[in-house]
N, C-alpha and C positions, 0 to 999 in steps of 0.2 A: 385181109386182117392175119398178121403170126400171130400165133399161139403157144405157150409156155407146153411143152411135153410133158413136162411130168406135172402129178395133183399138187396144187399149191392153191393158199391162201396168204394172203398178209396186209398185215394195216402201215405197213413201215416203204412202199413202198415210193411212200411222197407225193403220189397221186391227189385232187383233188375229192372231198366226200362230201355223198348226199346223204344226208340220214332226211327218212320219209316216217312218220309218227301219224297212224292212223287210228283215230278218236271215234267212238262211239256214244254219242252225249243221254244222260237221261233226263226223260220230258220236264221241259221248263226250267234248265240248269245252263241257258242261254246266258243269260244276263251273268251268274256268278263265275259261268267259265271266260266269258273277256273282259269280266276285272282279273283276274287271276292270269291270264295269255298277259295282259298289258303289263304286269309286274315282272313276269316271266321272260318276259323280248326285251326289256330294259335291262334285265342282269342279265341275259346271255349276249346281248350285243357288246358289254363289255368284257367279254371273256377273251383271250389270247386266241388267236387261231380261228375265231367265229368270221365268216363271211356277208351273209345275208341267212333272212327268215320270209317264207310267207306262210300266212294261215288262211286256207280256202272251208269253204261250206259245198257240201253237195249240192247240185240245183235238182238231184232226186228224190234225199229224202235227207233235209234238213239238220237231221241229229247225228248225220256223218259227218266229221269234222279231217280236217287233213293239214299236217304241219309240215313245213320241206324247213331242212336251212341247207346251209352248203359253208363250209369248212376248208381251210387253207389241208388240211390233210387229216390223218385219222387219228394218229395219238394225242392233238390236242382235244378233239371232239371227247375220246375215251379219257381222257386226263377229268374231263370236266362232268360227262354224264356217271363215270362213279366217285365222283368225288362228295362228301359230306354237304359241303353246298349245294349239290343238285338236288340231293334226298331233299333238306328243306326248302329248296328255293320250289317244286313239284307240289310239296304237300298239298296247297291248297286246291291243285287241279282233280286233285284224287275223287272226293266227293261231287265232281260233276261227271265223272267219267266210268260209262258203264263199264265199255270193253275197251283197251287199248292194244296197238300191235307197233313195233318200231324196226323198221327195214334200213341199213344201212351199205352204200355204193359207192363204190370207186367212179370216177370218172372216167370213160374207155374215149368218147367219141362226142363231139359237141360241134353242132350246126348254128354258126353264126349268119350275119349278113354278108354277102359275098363281094359285096362291092367295099367291104371295111373288114378284113381275114384278122384273126385272132393276132395279136402279138407274139414271137417266139417264147417270150417269157411266161407266157397263159396258157399257148400250146406245150411249155415241157410239164406242167404241171397234171398233164390229164396220166392216167394209169398207160402204162408205154404197152403193152398185150395183153391180149386178153387169156386170160390162167385156164387150166382143165380141171372140173370138180368132178368129186364122185360122188354126188347126191346126200352129203353126209354134213350135218350141222352139229358143229364141238362146242363144248360148252365146262364151265365148273363151277361149282361152288366150293367157298370155302368158311370154317369157322371156326371157333376153338374153343376147348373144354376145359373144365377147373383142372389144373394141374393134379396128378393125385389119381381119376377119375381114368387115365385115357384104358388099363385094363379094361373094365367094366363096360368104355363105349365100344371099345374096340369090340370086344365078346356082341353087343346088342347089333352092332351093326353088321356083321359078319352071319348073323341067324337068322336074317327075315327068308321070307319067300319070296322070288323074285316077281312082279306084277307083271299084267298078260303086255307082251311084249306091242302088239298092235293097238293102235290106238284111234284110225279110224281107214279107211281106204288110199288116205294118200300120206300116212302118218304113221312111222314105227319106231320104237325106241333098240337101237340095234344091240346097244353095247351101255355098262357102268362100270366104271372101275375108281372103284375108294379107298385110298391110301389115306396114313397117321403121319404126320412129323412131328413128332414129342407131342403137346397137345394142341396140334393144328388137324383141323381134319380137312380132306381135300376130295370132291366126288365129279369126277371126270365122266363128262354124258355126251354120245353118239349117238344121234338122231338123223333119220331117215326120213323130211319132209318140212311140219311146221314144229320148231322147237318150244314155244312155247305153248302150241298143244299138248305135245307130249309133257313139257312139266308139271300142265292142269292134272293131265291125266293120271301121273304118276301120285301127285299127293292126294288125288283123292281114294286111291286104293287102300281097304282097309287095312293089308298089311303094313303097309310104307305107314301109313297113319299111327299104328302100334308103335313101331319104331321112331318114328320122330319124338311122339308123345313119350316113350322111356325114355329119350337121352335128354328132356328139357333139363331135368333137375343139375343135371353136369354140366349144362354150355355157362361160358362166362357172359355171355348176353341174353337175358330174359327174352323170350318171345311169346308171344298164342296164336299158335295158327289157326285155331278158330274164329279169331279177330282179322277180317280181311287188312284191316288198316297195318296192323302187327305183324300181320303175315308179307303185304307187302314192304314192309321195311326190312324186314330180315332176309327177303332175298333181293332186295335191292343193294343190301350194305351184303350179301356175301356173296353176290354174282363174281365170278374169274372169267372175263371172256377171254377166250381164243386168238391173239395178238397175233401167229403165227403158224401157218403149218406149212409142210412139204412130205410127201410122200415120193421114193420112187417106181409105183406102182399101184393099180389099183388093185392086185392080187396079194393074198399073204401069207408068205413061205409058212412051211409045216415047225422051223426051227427057232420061230419069234417068241423074243422074252421080253412081259411089258413090265416098265417100270417107270415110278414118276420120283424127279429128284427138285431137291428143293434149291432154292438161290436166293437166300434173302438178300437183299440189296442196302446199300446205308441211305438214311434218307433222301429223298428227291432221285434218285438212281433207278429206280423199278424201269422205267421204259429203257433207259442207254443198255441196262443191264439184259432186257428181253431181245432188241435191239442187235445185241452182240452177238448174241444166240443164236440169232434169226437167221445172218450173216454167213457165221460158221454152218448153221446146218445145209443154207443153199450149196455153201462150196460141197458138203460132202455129200449132196445127193448126185454131183458132179461126178464123185469116185464110188466106180465099183468094189473095192475094198472094205470101204466104209461100212461097217455092222449095222449101219443106224436104218431099217428098212424104214420108218416116218418117225418123224418127229411132231412135235406139237407143245408151243409155248404159252399160258397161259400169263396173262399179267393184271395185277392192279395195284396200284402205289407202291409200295416196296415188296412187293409180295410175287414170286416170279416161281411157276412150278414147269417142269419141262417133261410131255411125257413123251417118253419113248419107246418103241417096237424096236428089239435089239436083236438079230440075227445070230444065236447061239447064248452064250453069257456074256453077262454086261463087266465083267473080269478079265475076258478073253485082249478087250482091249479099252481099259476104261478111258484112257487121253483122248480118243474118238468117241466112247461114248458120252463123255461128260462134254465136250465141244467145248474142250480146252487146249487144242493142236495150233501149236505157235506161239513161241514164246512172246510176241507183241499183243496176241490176244490173254495169255495169262497175267502180259503188265498191265493191261487195261482192265480186267475182270480184278485184278487189286487194289485199283482204284474204285471200284463199283461195288464190290461185295461188302455187305457184313462179318466178314470173316468172324469173328467171335460167337456171332449166333449162331457158327456151325462147331464153335470150340476147334477152328483152326487157325493157323497162322498165315493167313494174306493168302492169295492164289498160291495154288499148288506148283511144286516145280518139278521135284524129285518127283523117282516112282512112289518112294515110301510116305510121299505127302500127296500124291496123285491118290494112295490107295484109301489113304485115312481119309482124302476128302469124298471120294467115293461111299466111304462109311457112312460118313456124316450126313450127306445129300441124298442120299438112296432111301424112297422115303417105304416104309412098314405098308406090304399091301394087304390089305382086311379083306376087301372082295375083289375077283374081277369075273363076271356075267355077263357072256353074251344071248342074243334071243331067239340062235338056233341051239342054245343049250339048255333055254329057261324051259 
């Protein structure tokens, strides 16, 4: 089995996706759960890219259930699971479920009937090679605050004490980087171990609870984190999943500088824009002269954020740091980017335009905390 040498993850390799949802039901909620699932199943069946799903019940503990679904590839699933339609569709399930855990896997190998081997078209939709991981789960949350409140929100978010990094013997909060672009907040999280366990751990820390309470009056979308239903909806809508990551190695050079770059997409073009940047990052990883040590692309709807660790200064080579190398990429970018949202005129081509684009897309760093320093 061939294995990619660089550390990477991607939702854009075209392989089939297997989604596993583990559920622990409240006692006596089975009938209500099955009724809700029937409605959900019928709606999901019509979603483009959905292939099949199964509902399973544990033979050891009847309160434990499993839903597995198969998708043509990751992008249609991500578009569905991050949509407002999905938030509304799964709402009836929440009152039945004590705890859930969602896992997503690309299909790498498949064993079928040796007398009836898979057709070549089916084989082609398997993950081509095994990827190398670094044991880190990457995720981000994003939300907006009321215009004019940005300085106060930045002050609140920069001033809290770091929560305890060690969650349990298997999970550790490795790094949290918080950025703002206008009135949009993006919090990027790196976790060793179980992401959901880390998020629950952080949300229960007194210092974090105090900060979340302090920024509540400034949020454009009201929330009540003390109410499980309201909190669930907020964090579902705030999720900004990592769709691509590539790093040239597992170590971190001493001269690395962290940036978050904001690429607002035209309506309906977010996934295509993220895919374009992912292709450029893959090519850049093969170039020893490229200043980008690692890059993570987060995308939801038409919001695309690229978190980059750059060797030296980002201004040293803004073309490479922005992922805009090549005239063809610039032309494609101009069709996908909502330039008005950045206050620029289309995709940058001249040195002056590139510098202006960098200035407008580079997000303001509010705080960047590593567990080794907390």
